[in-house]
C-alpha positions in Angstrom: 11.6 64.9 -39.4 12.6 62.9 -36.4 11.9 59.3 -35.7 9.6 58.0 -32.9 11.8 57.9 -29.9 9.7 58.2 -26.7 6.3 58.1 -25.2 5.5 61.7 -26.1 6.1 60.9 -29.8 3.7 58.0 -29.4 1.1 60.3 -27.8 1.5 62.7 -30.7 1.0 60.0 -33.2 -2.0 58.4 -31.5 -3.7 61.8 -30.9 -3.2 62.9 -34.4 -4.3 59.6 -35.9 -7.5 59.3 -33.9 -8.4 63.0 -34.5 -8.4 62.1 -38.2 -10.3 58.8 -37.6 -13.1 60.7 -35.8 -13.5 62.8 -38.9 -13.1 60.1 -41.6 -16.1 59.4 -43.7 -15.9 55.6 -43.3 -14.2 55.2 -40.0 -15.7 58.1 -38.1 -19.2 56.6 -37.9 -17.9 53.2 -36.8 -15.9 54.7 -33.9 -18.3 57.5 -33.0 -21.7 56.2 -33.6 -21.5 52.4 -33.5 -18.6 51.8 -31.0 -19.3 55.0 -29.1 -15.7 55.2 -28.1 -15.0 56.9 -24.8 -11.9 58.7 -26.1 -10.7 59.7 -22.6 -10.4 56.0 -21.8 -9.4 54.7 -25.2 -6.5 57.1 -26.0 -4.4 56.2 -22.9 -4.8 52.5 -23.8 -3.6 53.2 -27.3 -0.6 55.2 -25.9 0.3 52.1 -23.9 -0.4 49.7 -26.8 1.9 51.6 -29.2 4.5 52.4 -26.6 4.7 48.7 -25.8 5.0 47.7 -29.4 7.5 50.4 -30.5 9.4 51.2 -27.4 9.3 48.0 -25.3 7.5 49.9 -22.5 5.4 46.9 -21.4 2.6 49.2 -20.2 -0.2 47.7 -22.2 -2.3 44.8 -21.0 -5.4 43.4 -22.5 -6.7 41.7 -25.6 -7.3 44.2 -28.4 -9.1 41.5 -30.5 -12.1 41.1 -28.2 -13.5 44.6 -28.7 -13.1 44.4 -32.4 -14.9 41.0 -32.6 -17.7 42.5 -30.6 -17.8 45.6 -32.8 -17.9 43.4 -35.9 -21.3 42.1 -34.8 -22.6 45.7 -34.9 -20.8 47.3 -37.8 -19.2 46.3 -41.1 -15.6 45.7 -40.4 -14.4 44.6 -43.9 -11.3 44.9 -46.0 -12.3 48.4 -47.0 -12.5 49.6 -43.4 -9.2 48.0 -42.4 -7.5 49.3 -45.5 -8.8 52.8 -44.7 -7.5 52.5 -41.1 -4.1 51.3 -42.3 -3.8 54.0 -45.0 -4.8 56.8 -42.5 -2.3 55.4 -40.0 0.5 55.3 -42.5 -0.3 58.9 -43.7 -0.3 60.1 -40.1 3.1 58.5 -39.4 4.6 59.9 -42.6 3.3 63.4 -41.8 5.0 63.4 -38.4 8.0 61.0 -38.4 10.7 59.4 -40.4 13.1 56.7 -39.5 13.3 53.1 -38.4 10.6 53.2 -35.7 8.3 55.1 -38.0 8.7 52.4 -40.6 8.2 49.7 -37.9 5.0 51.4 -36.7 3.6 51.3 -40.3 4.7 47.6 -40.7 3.1 46.7 -37.4 -0.1 48.5 -38.2 -0.3 46.6 -41.5 0.2 43.3 -39.7 -2.5 44.3 -37.1 -5.0 45.2 -39.7 -4.4 42.0 -41.6 -4.7 39.9 -38.5 -7.8 41.6 -37.3 -9.5 41.4 -40.7 -8.7 37.7 -40.8 -10.1 37.1 -37.3 -13.2 39.2 -37.9 -13.9 37.3 -41.2 -13.3 34.0 -39.5 -15.6 34.8 -36.7 -18.4 35.7 -39.1 -18.0 32.4 -40.9 -19.2 30.6 -37.8 
């Protein structure tokens, strides 16, 4: 398997990951029924987000935390949900890529999941 090297690799990863998210028993209802994600708008944002993180593309702008905080008021975004997201992300990366950038993607996903869980839990405490 090849490593993640360009934007097309990022698109492949993101498309594959979110295809699985939509069908996931726990995550699917959160994304599809509660958040009602507009996939045609969301996926290009995720391409830019991950291309910025992994490839230094600087094509993403925005605050990914805000929509998650809003969503946490409507759905249960707990450790189980974030762990499922992280596990599915890691499985997707491992099924498609191998190498330094693939490992970095998994590490960053884990950090993102931990940070978002912490922020969501902190927001609920107030």
